C-alpha positions in Angstrom: -1.3 28.2 -15.0 0.5 31.4 -14.1 3.4 30.7 -16.5 1.0 30.2 -19.4 -0.2 33.8 -19.0 3.3 35.1 -18.5 4.3 33.5 -21.8 1.2 34.9 -23.5 2.2 38.3 -22.1 5.7 37.9 -23.6 4.1 37.1 -27.0 1.9 40.2 -26.7 4.9 42.4 -26.3 6.5 40.8 -29.3 3.3 41.4 -31.3 3.0 45.1 -30.3 6.6 45.9 -31.3 6.5 44.1 -34.6 3.0 45.3 -35.7 3.9 48.9 -34.8 6.8 48.8 -37.3 5.0 47.1 -40.1 4.8 50.0 -42.6 7.8 51.9 -41.5 10.8 49.6 -42.0 12.0 46.8 -44.2 11.6 43.3 -42.7 15.2 42.7 -41.6 15.4 46.0 -39.7 12.0 45.2 -38.2 13.5 42.1 -36.7 16.5 43.9 -35.2 14.5 46.8 -33.8 11.8 44.5 -32.5 14.3 42.3 -30.7 15.9 45.4 -29.0 12.6 46.8 -27.9 11.4 43.4 -26.5 14.7 43.0 -24.7 14.1 46.5 -23.1 10.5 45.6 -22.1 11.2 42.2 -20.7 14.7 42.4 -19.3 15.7 39.4 -21.4 17.8 39.5 -24.5 15.7 38.5 -27.5 17.2 37.5 -30.9 15.4 36.9 -34.2 17.1 35.2 -37.1 16.3 34.9 -40.7 14.1 37.1 -42.8 11.1 39.0 -41.4 8.3 38.9 -43.9 5.3 41.2 -44.0 2.0 40.1 -45.5 -1.0 42.3 -46.4 -3.4 39.7 -47.9 -5.4 37.8 -47.0 -4.3 38.6 -43.4 -2.3 41.6 -42.3 0.7 40.2 -40.4 4.3 39.4 -40.0 6.4 36.2 -39.8 9.9 35.7 -38.4 12.5 32.9 -38.5 14.1 31.5 -35.3 13.2 33.4 -32.2 15.1 33.1 -28.9 14.4 34.7 -25.4 17.3 34.5 -23.0 17.0 32.8 -19.6 17.4 34.4 -16.2 21.0 35.4 -15.5 21.4 32.8 -12.8 20.5 29.9 -15.2 22.9 28.0 -17.4 20.3 25.9 -19.2 20.3 27.9 -22.4 17.4 30.1 -23.8 14.2 30.1 -21.8 12.2 30.1 -25.1 13.3 29.1 -28.6 11.0 28.6 -31.6 11.6 27.8 -35.2 9.2 30.5 -36.4 6.6 33.0 -35.2 3.6 34.2 -37.2 1.3 37.0 -36.2 -1.9 38.3 -37.8 -3.7 41.5 -36.8 -6.7 43.6 -37.8 -5.7 46.7 -39.8 -7.4 49.2 -37.3 -4.8 48.1 -34.7 -2.4 50.3 -36.6 -4.4 53.4 -35.9 -4.8 53.1 -32.2 -7.3 51.3 -29.9 -7.2 47.8 -28.8 -4.9 45.3 -30.4 -7.0 42.6 -32.0 -4.8 39.6 -33.0 -6.6 37.4 -35.5 -3.9 34.7 -35.4 -0.7 33.8 -33.6 1.3 30.7 -34.5 4.5 29.4 -33.0 6.2 26.4 -34.4 8.3 23.9 -32.4 8.9 26.1 -29.4 11.3 24.8 -26.7 10.5 26.2 -23.2 12.8 25.9 -20.2 11.1 26.6 -16.8 13.3 26.6 -13.7 13.0 27.1 -10.0 16.3 28.0 -8.2 17.3 26.5 -4.9 16.5 29.8 -3.2 12.9 29.9 -4.7 13.5 32.3 -7.6 11.8 31.3 -10.9 12.8 32.2 -14.4 9.3 32.7 -15.9 8.7 36.1 -14.1 9.4 38.6 -16.9 9.2 42.4 -17.1 5.9 42.3 -19.0 3.6 45.3 -18.5 5.2 46.5 -15.3 6.5 43.3 -13.9 10.2 43.5 -13.1 12.6 40.9 -14.5 12.8 37.6 -12.7 9.9 38.6 -10.5 11.8 41.2 -8.5 10.4 44.6 -7.5 11.3 47.4 -9.9 12.6 50.8 -9.5 15.1 52.3 -7.1 12.3 53.2 -4.6 11.8 49.5 -3.9 8.0 49.8 -4.6 6.5 46.6 -5.9 5.9 46.3 -9.6 2.3 47.1 -10.7 0.5 45.1 -13.3 -1.3 47.0 -16.0 -4.4 45.9 -17.9 -3.5 44.8 -21.4 -5.5 46.3 -24.3 -5.6 43.0 -26.1 -7.9 40.3 -27.6 -6.9 37.1 -29.3 -9.0 35.4 -31.9 -6.8 32.3 -32.1 -3.4 31.3 -30.8 -1.8 28.1 -32.1 1.3 26.5 -30.8 2.5 23.2 -32.4 5.2 20.7 -31.6 6.1 22.4 -28.3 8.4 20.9 -25.7 8.6 22.0 -22.0 11.2 21.1 -19.4 10.7 22.0 -15.8 13.6 21.8 -13.4 13.5 22.4 -9.6 17.1 22.9 -8.5 16.0 22.8 -4.8 14.5 19.3 -5.0 16.3 17.9 -8.0 12.9 17.2 -9.7 13.0 17.3 -13.5 9.9 17.0 -15.7 10.1 16.8 -19.5 7.1 17.2 -21.8 7.4 17.0 -25.6 5.4 17.2 -28.8 2.6 19.3 -27.2 0.0 21.3 -29.1 -1.9 24.2 -27.7 -4.8 26.3 -29.0 -6.4 29.3 -27.3 -9.3 31.5 -28.3 -9.8 34.8 -26.4 -12.0 37.2 -28.4 -12.8 39.5 -25.5 -10.3 40.6 -22.8 -12.8 40.5 -20.0 -14.8 37.7 -21.6 -14.4 33.9 -21.8 -11.4 32.1 -23.2 -11.5 28.6 -24.5 -8.5 26.4 -24.7 -7.4 22.9 -25.9 -4.1 21.3 -25.3 -2.7 18.0 -26.5 0.2 16.4 -24.5 2.0 13.2 -25.2 4.0 12.4 -22.1 4.1 8.7 -22.9 3.5 8.7 -26.7 -0.3 8.6 -26.7 -2.4 11.8 -26.8 -3.6 13.3 -23.5 -6.1 16.1 -24.1 -7.0 19.0 -21.9 -9.9 21.2 -22.9 -12.1 23.8 -21.2 -12.9 27.4 -20.7 -12.1 30.2 -18.3 -14.6 33.0 -17.6 -13.7 36.7 -17.1 -10.1 36.2 -18.2 -9.1 39.8 -17.5 -10.1 39.5 -13.8 -8.4 36.1 -13.6 -5.1 37.7 -14.8 -5.6 40.5 -12.2 -5.8 37.9 -9.4 -9.6 37.4 -9.0 -11.3 34.1 -8.7 -13.5 33.3 -11.7 -15.4 30.4 -13.2 -13.6 27.6 -14.9 -14.4 24.2 -16.5 -11.8 21.7 -17.6 -11.6 18.1 -18.7 -8.5 15.9 -18.9 -8.8 12.8 -21.1 -6.1 10.1 -21.1 -6.1 6.6 -22.4 -8.1 4.7 -19.8 -10.4 7.5 -18.5 -11.0 11.1 -17.8 -11.2 13.8 -15.0 -13.6 16.7 -15.2 -13.8 19.9 -13.1 -16.4 22.6 -12.9 -16.2 25.5 -10.4 -14.1 28.5 -9.7 -10.4 29.1 -9.7 -7.7 31.7 -9.1 -3.9 32.1 -9.7 -2.9 32.0 -6.0 -3.7 29.0 -6.4 -7.4 28.7 -5.4 -9.9 26.2 -6.5 -13.4 25.3 -5.5 -15.9 23.1 -7.4 -17.0 19.6 -8.3 -14.5 16.9 -9.5 -15.9 14.0 -11.5 -13.8 10.9 -12.1 -14.5 8.3 -14.8 -11.5 6.0 -15.2 -12.0 2.6 -16.7 -8.4 1.5 -16.3 -6.2 3.3 -13.7 -3.0 1.6 -14.9 -3.8 2.8 -18.4 -4.7 6.3 -17.3 -1.5 6.7 -15.2 0.7 5.3 -18.0 -0.9 7.7 -20.4 0.1 10.6 -18.2 3.7 9.3 -18.2 3.6 8.3 -14.5 4.8 4.8 -15.2 3.1 1.4 -14.8 1.0 1.2 -11.6 -0.1 -2.2 -10.3 -3.3 -1.4 -8.4 -4.7 -4.2 -6.2 -8.2 -5.4 -6.9 -10.7 -3.2 -5.1 -8.3 -0.4 -4.6 -9.0 1.5 -7.8 -8.2 -0.5 -10.9 -11.2 1.4 -12.1 -12.6 4.6 -10.4 -15.9 6.3 -10.9 -17.3 9.0 -8.6 -17.3 12.6 -7.6 -16.4 15.0 -4.8 -16.7 18.6 -3.9 -13.1 19.9 -3.7 -11.5 23.1 -2.3 -7.8 24.0 -2.7 -6.5 27.0 -0.8 -3.3 29.0 -1.4 -1.5 27.1 1.4 -2.1 24.0 -0.7 -4.7 22.5 1.6 -7.0 20.2 -0.4 -10.4 19.5 1.1 -12.7 16.7 -0.2 -16.4 16.7 0.8 -19.3 14.6 -0.3 -16.8 12.1 -1.5 -18.3 9.0 -3.3 -16.1 6.6 -5.2 -16.5 3.2 -6.7 -13.1 1.6 -6.7 -13.6 -1.5 -8.9 -15.3 -3.6 -6.2 -15.3 -1.4 -3.2 -17.4 1.7 -2.4 -16.0 4.6 -0.4 -17.8 7.7 0.9 -16.9 10.5 3.3 -14.5 13.4 3.4 -10.8 14.2 3.8 -8.3 17.1 4.2 -5.0 16.7 2.5 -2.0 19.1 3.2 -0.2 19.0 -0.2 2.3 21.7 0.8 4.3 19.4 3.2 7.2 17.3 2.1 5.0 14.2 2.5 1.3 15.0 2.1 -0.7 14.7 5.4 -4.2 13.2 5.4 -7.0 13.5 7.8 -10.0 11.5 6.6 -13.3 10.0 7.7 -14.4 7.2 5.4 -17.3 4.9 5.3 -17.6 1.6 3.3 -20.2 -1.1 2.9 -18.7 -4.5 2.2 -15.0 -3.9 1.9 -13.0 -6.4 0.0 -9.2 -6.4 0.9 -8.6 -10.0 -0.1 -6.0 -9.0 -2.8 -3.7 -7.6 -0.1 -3.8 -10.8 1.9 -2.7 -13.0 -1.1 -6.0 -14.9 -0.9 -5.7 -16.1 -4.5 -2.7 -18.2 -3.8 -0.9 -19.2 -6.9 2.6 -19.0 -5.6 2.3 -22.5 -4.2 5.4 -24.2 -3.0 5.2 -23.9 0.7 3.2 -27.1 0.9 2.4 -29.1 3.9 5.2 -29.9 6.1 5.6 -33.4 7.5 2.3 -34.8 6.4 2.4 -34.2 2.6 -0.2 -35.3 0.2 -2.9 -33.0 1.5 -3.4 -31.1 -1.7 -2.4 -27.9 0.1 -0.6 -25.4 -2.1 0.7 -23.4 0.8 0.7 -19.7 1.5 1.1 -17.3 -1.4 4.7 -16.4 -2.4 3.6 -13.4 -4.4 5.5 -10.3 -3.4 3.5 -7.8 -1.3 4.0 -4.2 -2.5 3.7 -2.0 0.6 5.4 1.1 -1.0 2.1 3.0 -0.8 2.6 3.4 3.0 5.3 6.1 2.2 3.0 8.2 0.1 1.4 10.1 3.0 1.2 10.6 6.7 -1.9 11.2 8.8 -5.0 9.6 10.3 -7.8 7.8 8.5 -10.9 6.7 10.4 -12.8 3.9 8.7 -16.2 2.3 9.3 -17.2 -0.7 7.2 -20.1 -3.0 7.3 -17.8 -6.0 6.6 -14.2 -6.6 5.6 -13.0 -9.5 3.5 -9.3 -10.3 4.2 -9.2 -13.3 2.0 -8.9 -16.2 4.4 -10.5 -14.2 7.2 -14.0 -12.6 7.1 -14.8 -9.7 9.4 -18.1 -8.1 10.3 -18.8 -4.5 11.5 -15.5 -2.7 11.7 -14.5 0.6 13.3 -10.8 1.4 13.1 -8.5 4.4 13.2 -5.4 4.1 11.0 -2.4 6.2 12.0 0.2 6.5 9.2 3.6 7.8 10.0 6.7 7.3 7.8 5.7 4.0 6.2 4.3 2.6 9.4 0.5 2.1 9.7 -1.1 1.3 13.1 -4.7 0.2 13.0 -6.4 0.8 16.3 -9.3 -1.7 16.5 -12.0 0.2 18.2 -14.7 -2.4 17.2 -14.2 -5.4 15.1 -17.0 -8.0 14.9 -15.8 -11.3 13.6 -17.0 -14.9 13.9 -19.8 -13.9 16.3 -17.2 -12.4 18.7 -15.5 -9.1 19.4 -11.9 -8.3 18.7 -10.1 -5.2 20.1 -6.4 -4.1 20.2 -4.1 -3.0 17.4 -2.6 -4.3 14.2 0.6 -2.8 12.8 2.1 -2.9 9.3 5.6 -1.5 9.1 7.6 -1.0 5.9 10.4 1.3 7.1 13.2 -1.3 6.8 11.5 -4.3 5.2 7.9 -5.3 5.6 6.7 -6.6 9.0 3.3 -7.1 10.6 2.4 -7.4 14.3 -0.2 -6.7 16.9 -1.8 -7.2 20.2 -5.4 -8.5 20.3 -8.1 -9.5 22.8 -10.8 -11.8 21.5 -14.1 -12.6 23.3 -16.9 -14.9 22.4 -15.4 -16.0 19.1 -16.8 -19.0 17.1 -13.8 -21.2 16.9 -15.3 -23.6 14.4 -15.7 -21.0 11.6 -12.6 -19.1 12.6 -10.3 -22.1 12.5 -11.8 -23.3 9.3 -11.0 -19.9 7.6 -7.7 -19.3 9.3 -6.0 -22.7 9.2 -8.4 -25.1 7.4 -9.2 -26.9 10.6 -12.9 -27.7 10.8 -13.1 -30.5 13.5 -13.2 -28.2 16.5 -16.4 -26.5 17.6 -16.7 -24.1 20.6 -16.9 -20.5 21.6 -13.8 -19.0 23.3 -11.9 -16.1 24.6 -8.3 -15.4 23.6 -5.3 -13.1 23.9 -2.6 -12.8 21.2 0.6 -10.9 20.5 2.5 -11.6 17.4 5.2 -10.4 15.0 6.1 -11.6 11.5 8.2 -10.2 8.7 8.8 -10.9 5.0 7.8 -9.7 1.5 5.1 -12.4 1.0 2.4 -14.1 3.0 4.5 -17.3 2.9 7.5 -15.5 4.4 5.5 -13.8 7.1 3.7 -17.0 8.2 7.0 -18.8 8.4 8.6 -16.1 10.6 5.8 -15.6 13.1 6.7 -15.3 16.8 4.7 -14.3 19.8 2.5 -15.8 22.5 -1.2 -16.2 23.5 -3.8 -18.1 25.3 -7.3 -19.5 24.7 -10.1 -20.6 26.9 -13.5 -22.1 25.9 -16.7 -23.4 27.3 -18.6 -26.5 26.1 -17.5 -27.8 22.7 -17.2 -30.7 20.2 -14.3 -32.4 18.4 -15.4 -34.3 15.3 -13.6 -37.2 13.8 -13.1 -39.4 16.9 -14.9 -40.4 20.1 -12.4 -40.3 23.0 -14.8 -42.2 25.3 -15.3 -45.0 22.8 -11.6 -45.1 22.1 -10.6 -45.5 25.7 -13.3 -48.1 26.5 -12.9 -50.2 23.4 -10.0 -48.9 21.3 -12.5 -48.1 18.5 -11.2 -45.3 16.2 -14.0 -45.4 13.6 -15.2 -41.8 13.7 -17.7 -40.2 16.1 -17.5 -37.0 18.1 -16.0 -36.0 21.4 -18.0 -33.6 23.6 -16.1 -31.6 26.2 -17.2 -29.2 29.0 -14.3 -26.7 28.9 -10.8 -26.3 27.6 -7.8 -24.0 28.3 -4.3 -23.7 26.8 -1.4 -21.2 26.4 1.0 -21.2 23.5 4.2 -19.6 22.1 5.2 -19.0 18.5 8.7 -19.1 17.0 9.8 -19.2 13.4 6.3 -20.0 12.1 5.6 -22.7 14.6 3.1 -22.7 17.5 4.0 -24.7 20.5 1.7 -25.8 23.3 2.4 -28.0 26.4 -0.5 -27.3 28.8 -3.7 -28.1 27.1 -6.4 -29.2 29.6 -9.8 -30.4 28.4 -12.5 -31.6 30.8 -15.0 -34.2 29.4 -18.0 -35.6 31.2 -16.3 -38.9 32.1 -12.7 -38.1 31.3 -10.1 -35.4 31.0 -7.5 -34.8 28.4 -4.1 -33.1 28.3 -2.2 -32.1 25.2 1.1 -30.9 23.8 2.7 -30.5 20.4 3.4 -28.3 17.5 1.2 -26.5 14.9 3.1 -25.4 11.8 1.6 -22.0 10.9 4.1 -21.6 8.1 4.2 -25.2 6.9 0.5 -25.7 7.4 0.9 -28.9 9.3 0.3 -30.3 12.8 2.0 -32.8 15.1 0.0 -33.0 18.3 -0.5 -35.5 21.1 -3.8 -35.7 23.1 -3.8 -37.8 26.2 -7.3 -38.5 27.4 -7.7 -40.2 30.8 -10.9 -42.1 31.8 -11.9 -40.8 35.2 -11.8 -43.3 38.1 -15.1 -44.4 39.6 -16.5 -47.1 41.9 -16.3 -49.7 39.2 -13.6 -48.4 36.9 -10.1 -47.1 37.1 -8.2 -44.5 35.0 -7.2 -45.5 31.5 -5.1 -43.2 29.3 -5.2 -43.7 25.5 -3.0 -41.1 23.8 -4.2 -39.9 20.3 -1.7 -38.4 17.9 -2.8 -35.9 15.2 -0.2 -35.6 12.5 -0.1 -34.3 8.9 -1.2 -31.4 6.8 -4.1 -29.2 8.0 -6.2 -30.2 5.0 -6.0 -33.9 5.8 -4.4 -34.9 9.2 -4.1 -38.5 10.4 -5.7 -39.3 13.8 -4.3 -42.5 15.3 -3.9 -43.9 18.8 -0.3 -43.9 20.0 -0.1 -47.5 21.2 3.5 -47.3 22.5 2.6 -44.3 24.6 -0.5 -46.1 25.8 1.5 -49.1 27.0 3.9 -46.8 28.7 1.2 -44.9 30.5 -1.3 -47.6 31.4 1.0 -50.7 32.1 3.7 -49.1 34.1 2.8 -50.9 37.4 2.3 -54.2 35.7 5.7 -53.9 34.0 7.4 -53.2 37.4 5.8 -56.3 38.9 6.9 -58.4 35.9 10.5 -57.0 36.2 10.6 -57.8 39.9 9.3 -61.4 39.4 11.8 -62.0 36.6 14.6 -60.8 38.8 13.6 -63.1 41.6 13.5 -66.1 39.3 16.9 -65.2 37.9 18.4 -64.9 41.4 17.1 -68.4 42.4 18.6 -69.9 39.3 22.0 -68.2 40.0 21.9 -69.5 43.6 21.2 -73.0 42.6 23.8 -73.1 39.8 26.6 -71.5 41.8 25.6 -73.0 45.1 25.5 -69.5 46.7 23.4 -68.7 49.7 23.2 -64.9 50.5 23.5 -63.9 54.0 20.8 -61.8 55.7 20.7 -58.3 54.0 23.0 -59.4 51.3 22.0 -59.5 47.6 22.6 -62.4 45.3 25.0 -60.3 43.3 27.1 -59.5 46.4 27.1 -63.2 47.5 28.3 -64.3 44.0 31.0 -61.7 44.1 32.2 -62.8 47.6 32.3 -66.4 46.5 34.3 -65.6 43.4 36.8 -63.6 45.4 37.3 -66.4 48.0 37.8 -69.0 45.2 40.4 -66.7 43.5 42.3 -66.3 46.8 42.5 -70.1 47.3 43.9 -70.6 43.8 46.6 -68.0 44.4 47.7 -69.6 47.6 48.3 -72.8 45.8 51.0 -71.1 43.7 53.2 -70.5 46.7 53.0 -74.0 48.2 
């Protein structure tokens, strides 16, 4: 805003010099003299080309051809200001003393170059009304330049077809705005000014309108009332409050954006793909305060983000290289399913070994985590519930610490599936996206959790668990296929639906039913998207079961072997009938492993049969070969001795 008034001040100097010469000199000499005097007043060389024309009716005024104002001496970007023409209208009594009342000011196709040097100097500080060139203190005494009040009013200023280029040589930032129009009405120096600007950063019109109270005091550095509204394709922003040049800002901000991508594109900020529930549309308000150290405070914040509601407050340090945020936010039902790739249309991953389950696999859609680099800081969030797509959470209290593209979510309280989860969850995008965490779970309902997490709905129990994990990749599919880590689980009484182990062991019947168990425990490891377990122990009323196998977290399949053993009693003995669960999560096959059952249950019988067969074979050999083993000698050794003796007899015959 400061540069706008500096430029207006420059135009005022031009007006004063030209108007003062209206009746004294021909037009061409007016241009030369005016240029010299403006150069002396501003410290910048000014040139006017073409004829300078004077008009007396219907408006007293003067017009020039091309006007150029030189840039700061340290710049090599060309003129700071160049316009095709300049027209000025004044009231006649301005020629006889008193305030200068400009009835009209028009500049056509101005090109403005604004620059900030690497050492912080700026080129828009001019020697206007006591301000030294380039913003330096004036005079040999070293005293700072003093601003003087300008005896000026402006009925209407009109700038059309303007272009502005801002270059920061320290950061390398370049901003280019073209085809801008600007209109200002300022009838009283200490009164209210109204303004309207039209920008076209991306082709479509973006309009800024509003008013500034007590303009004279604002120019002198005071804080005064201001109201402004920015309207872009897709929505609008409105502000009403107080502002100063320092900068200082305090008031109410209203947001009404129907399409955030359209709004941002209209401002020339490029296409923005906003996840659902994170502000595809925004409507709300906040009390805002901006101090001269670029600290932005938001209070009484209330936003509707196209599906999510956020309330609370925040402090944002905009003056740092990367903005720093400290926020306290509250939400009702928070929907984050779009971040988890819940609407899986990437397909492809499929079920591993089982096939045919109708499982489309984890989403392969790319996850854009670039937003983690936009700020640093801490955000405390309290939500009534959180929807993560596949997983549904209840009451949630978390503290997110964001530092250089790495977000750590401290889980202070996370109610989920009738249980409590504590620990931390990490999302790291410093050198590729990765997720990890360490969690402790108590009292969780495994039936609903496993159904949501891995589409397994046959297991019902409450349990406690520990888990540490790490995965990486640019999609949910890649992350799930890279998971590594370890954990354990322990439950109380529960039910497995789909088969009855007791009936299976007693009669071999696999036609459905349920298995009730008293308790279960297991530990597991994870590697390359597969979970491995080898120590499952399940206690049933009349049996026990062990288990081992693999669960494909990435492939969404399972290959697991249960081995239930009927407990020995007075009238029964142990009987083990292994059950193999194999196939996709959505439709696994559950079958008895007969080969394994024979191996486990008939081992002794097989040994007896092998011994009996061997004895029968030995008797047949003895009879056929007429061999009688000596005491302690095996049949094999007896046969060998007899063959050796026969071979010796045959050899002796050769020498007789």
